[in-house]
Every structure is written in C-alpha cells, then in structure tokens.
PADOKE-692154 format. One line per 2 residues: their letters; for each residue x, y, z of N, C-alpha, C, O, CB. Coordinates in steps of 0.2 Angstrom, whole numbers, always signed. Glycine has a CB too. Layout:
BEGIN
a	X:Y:Z:X:Y:Z:X:Y:Z:X:Y:Z:X:Y:Z; ...
REM end
This chain:
BEGIN
mg	+35:+156:+110:+27:+155:+110:+24:+152:+104:+26:+154:+98:+24:+162:+112; +20:+148:+105:+17:+145:+99:+9:+144:+100:+6:+146:+105:+19:+138:+98
ki	+6:+142:+94:-1:+141:+95:-3:+136:+89:+1:+135:+84:-5:+148:+94; -8:+133:+90:-11:+128:+85:-18:+130:+83:-21:+133:+86:-11:+121:+88
iv	-19:+128:+77:-26:+128:+74:-28:+121:+72:-24:+118:+68:-26:+134:+68; -34:+119:+74:-36:+113:+72:-41:+114:+67:-46:+118:+68:-40:+109:+79
ne	-41:+111:+61:-45:+111:+56:-51:+106:+57:-50:+100:+57:-42:+109:+49; -57:+109:+59:-62:+105:+62:-65:+101:+56:-69:+96:+57:-68:+109:+65
kf	-64:+102:+50:-66:+99:+44:-63:+92:+44:-66:+87:+42:-65:+102:+38; -57:+91:+46:-53:+85:+46:-53:+81:+53:-52:+75:+53:-46:+86:+44
ck	-53:+85:+58:-52:+82:+65:-58:+77:+67:-64:+79:+66:-52:+87:+70; -57:+71:+69:-62:+66:+71:-62:+65:+78:-66:+61:+81:-60:+60:+67
gc	-58:+69:+82:-59:+69:+89:-56:+63:+92:-58:+60:+97:-66:+70:+92; -50:+60:+89:-47:+54:+92:-44:+55:+98:-42:+50:+102:-42:+51:+87
al	-42:+61:+100:-39:+63:+106:-31:+61:+107:-28:+61:+112:-42:+60:+112; -28:+59:+102:-21:+57:+102:-17:+64:+103:-12:+64:+107:-19:+54:+95
cv	-19:+69:+101:-16:+76:+102:-16:+78:+110:-12:+81:+113:-18:+81:+98; -22:+76:+112:-24:+78:+119:-19:+74:+124:-16:+77:+128:-31:+76:+121
et	-18:+68:+122:-13:+63:+126:-6:+65:+125:-2:+64:+129:-14:+56:+124; -4:+68:+119:+3:+70:+117:+5:+76:+120:+11:+77:+122:+3:+70:+110
cs	+0:+81:+121:+2:+87:+124:+5:+87:+131:+1:+86:+136:-3:+93:+123; +11:+88:+132:+14:+87:+139:+12:+93:+144:+12:+92:+150:+21:+87:+139
lg	+9:+98:+141:+7:+104:+145:+0:+104:+146:-3:+108:+150:+9:+110:+141; -4:+99:+143:-11:+98:+144:-15:+104:+141:-20:+106:+144:-13:+98:+151
li	-13:+107:+136:-16:+113:+133:-21:+111:+127:-24:+116:+124:-11:+117:+130; -23:+105:+126:-27:+103:+121:-33:+99:+124:-31:+94:+128:-24:+99:+115
ri	-39:+100:+122:-45:+96:+125:-49:+94:+119:-49:+97:+114:-48:+100:+131; -54:+90:+120:-59:+89:+116:-65:+93:+117:-67:+94:+123:-62:+81:+116
ar	-67:+97:+112:-72:+102:+112:-79:+99:+114:-80:+93:+113:-73:+106:+106; -84:+103:+117:-90:+101:+118:-95:+101:+112:-100:+97:+111:-94:+105:+123
hi	-93:+105:+107:-98:+106:+101:-96:+101:+96:-91:+97:+96:-97:+113:+98; -101:+99:+92:-100:+94:+87:-100:+98:+80:-104:+102:+78:-107:+89:+87
tp	-95:+95:+76:-94:+98:+69:-100:+95:+65:-103:+91:+66:-87:+96:+66; -101:+98:+59:-106:+96:+54:-104:+88:+52:-109:+85:+50:-106:+100:+48
eg	-98:+86:+53:-96:+79:+51:-98:+75:+57:-98:+68:+56:-89:+79:+50; -100:+77:+62:-103:+73:+68:-97:+71:+73:-98:+67:+77:-105:+67:+65
yh	-92:+75:+74:-87:+74:+78:-86:+79:+83:-87:+85:+82:-80:+72:+75; -83:+78:+89:-81:+83:+94:-73:+84:+92:-69:+80:+94:-82:+80:+101
pa	-72:+90:+90:-65:+91:+88:-60:+93:+94:-63:+95:+99:-64:+96:+82; -54:+93:+93:-49:+95:+98:-49:+103:+97:-51:+106:+92:-42:+92:+96
el	-47:+106:+103:-46:+113:+103:-41:+115:+108:-39:+111:+113:-53:+116:+105; -37:+120:+106:-32:+123:+111:-35:+127:+116:-39:+131:+115:-27:+127:+107
vd	-33:+125:+122:-35:+129:+128:-29:+132:+131:-25:+129:+136:-39:+125:+133; -27:+138:+130:-20:+141:+132:-21:+148:+133:-18:+152:+130:-15:+140:+126
pe	-25:+150:+138:-26:+157:+140:-19:+161:+142:-19:+167:+141:-31:+158:+145; -14:+157:+144:-8:+160:+147:-3:+160:+142:+3:+162:+143:-6:+157:+153
gk	-4:+157:+136:+1:+157:+131:+7:+152:+132:+13:+154:+131:+4:+164:+130; +6:+147:+135:+11:+142:+137:+13:+137:+131:+18:+134:+132:+9:+138:+143
ct	+9:+137:+126:+11:+133:+120:+18:+134:+118:+19:+140:+116:+6:+133:+115; +22:+129:+117:+29:+131:+114:+30:+130:+107:+35:+131:+104:+34:+126:+118
gc	+24:+127:+104:+25:+126:+97:+29:+120:+95:+32:+119:+90:+27:+132:+93; +29:+115:+99:+34:+109:+99:+32:+104:+93:+36:+100:+91:+33:+105:+105
tl	+26:+105:+90:+23:+101:+85:+21:+94:+86:+19:+90:+81:+28:+101:+79; +22:+91:+92:+20:+84:+94:+13:+83:+92:+12:+77:+90:+22:+83:+101
ca	+9:+87:+93:+2:+86:+92:+0:+85:+85:-3:+81:+82:-3:+92:+95; +4:+90:+81:+3:+89:+73:+6:+83:+71:+3:+80:+66:+6:+95:+70
li	+11:+81:+73:+15:+75:+71:+11:+68:+73:+11:+64:+69:+22:+74:+74; +7:+68:+78:+3:+62:+80:-3:+62:+77:-7:+57:+77:+3:+62:+88
cp	-6:+68:+74:-13:+68:+71:-13:+64:+65:-10:+65:+60:-14:+75:+70; -17:+58:+65:-18:+54:+59:-22:+57:+54:-22:+55:+48:-21:+48:+61
dv	-25:+63:+55:-29:+66:+50:-26:+72:+47:-29:+76:+43:-36:+67:+53; -20:+74:+50:-17:+80:+48:-21:+86:+48:-22:+90:+44:-14:+79:+40
ai	-24:+87:+54:-29:+92:+55:-26:+98:+60:-30:+102:+61:-35:+89:+59; -20:+97:+61:-17:+102:+66:-11:+106:+62:-7:+103:+60:-14:+99:+72
ev	-12:+113:+63:-6:+117:+60:-3:+120:+66:-7:+123:+71:-9:+122:+55; +3:+121:+66:+7:+124:+72:+10:+130:+70:+13:+130:+64:+12:+119:+75
yr	+10:+135:+74:+13:+142:+72:+17:+144:+78:+15:+143:+84:+8:+147:+71; +23:+146:+76:+28:+148:+82:+29:+156:+80:+30:+158:+75:+34:+144:+82
qr	+29:+160:+86:+31:+167:+85:+39:+167:+86:+42:+164:+90:+28:+171:+91; +42:+171:+81:+49:+172:+81:+51:+176:+87:+47:+181:+89:+51:+175:+75
kk	+57:+174:+90:+60:+178:+95:+62:+185:+92:+64:+185:+86:+65:+175:+99; +61:+190:+96:+63:+197:+94:+71:+197:+92:+75:+194:+97:+61:+202:+99
ga	+73:+199:+87:+80:+200:+85:+82:+194:+81:+88:+194:+79:+84:+200:+91; +78:+189:+80:+80:+183:+76:+79:+184:+69:+74:+187:+67:+76:+176:+79
a	+83:+181:+65:+83:+183:+58:+78:+178:+54:+77:+179:+48:+90:+182:+55
REM end
C-alpha cells in the first residue's frame, strides 16, 4: 500500500501525474493555490495506491513524494 503527498507550493497542475496513474487515483483539485494553480491531489479512499512512483518520476516540478507501507514481517 502506498500514498502520495503533493507539495502544492510546487505543483502547477500540469496533469502529467493524472495521465500517468494507471489506477486513476490522481485528479486536479478544484481549489486554487496561492500561486494561482489547481494542484494535483490523491483520491484513494480504498487504499489502492501501490506506491509505484510513476507520478513522482513524471512530475517536472518534483512536487510529489511517494510513501510505501512496509509489509508486515519485512526487514
């Protein structure tokens, strides 16, 4: 299980991450940041994010951090 955090200070809402997420878990938010952009946001109520990092790799503004939860019993 994974999750992402979008740093709204850097995200310009280009939507490359939205297009890259094969599970469709990222969307462009309705609110506007102080910088004047609609940032990306994770929409994952069922916890389907795998933490694959594709969204972070495609982000030209390095605005996405990916976190993965370790499996129980993993070192």
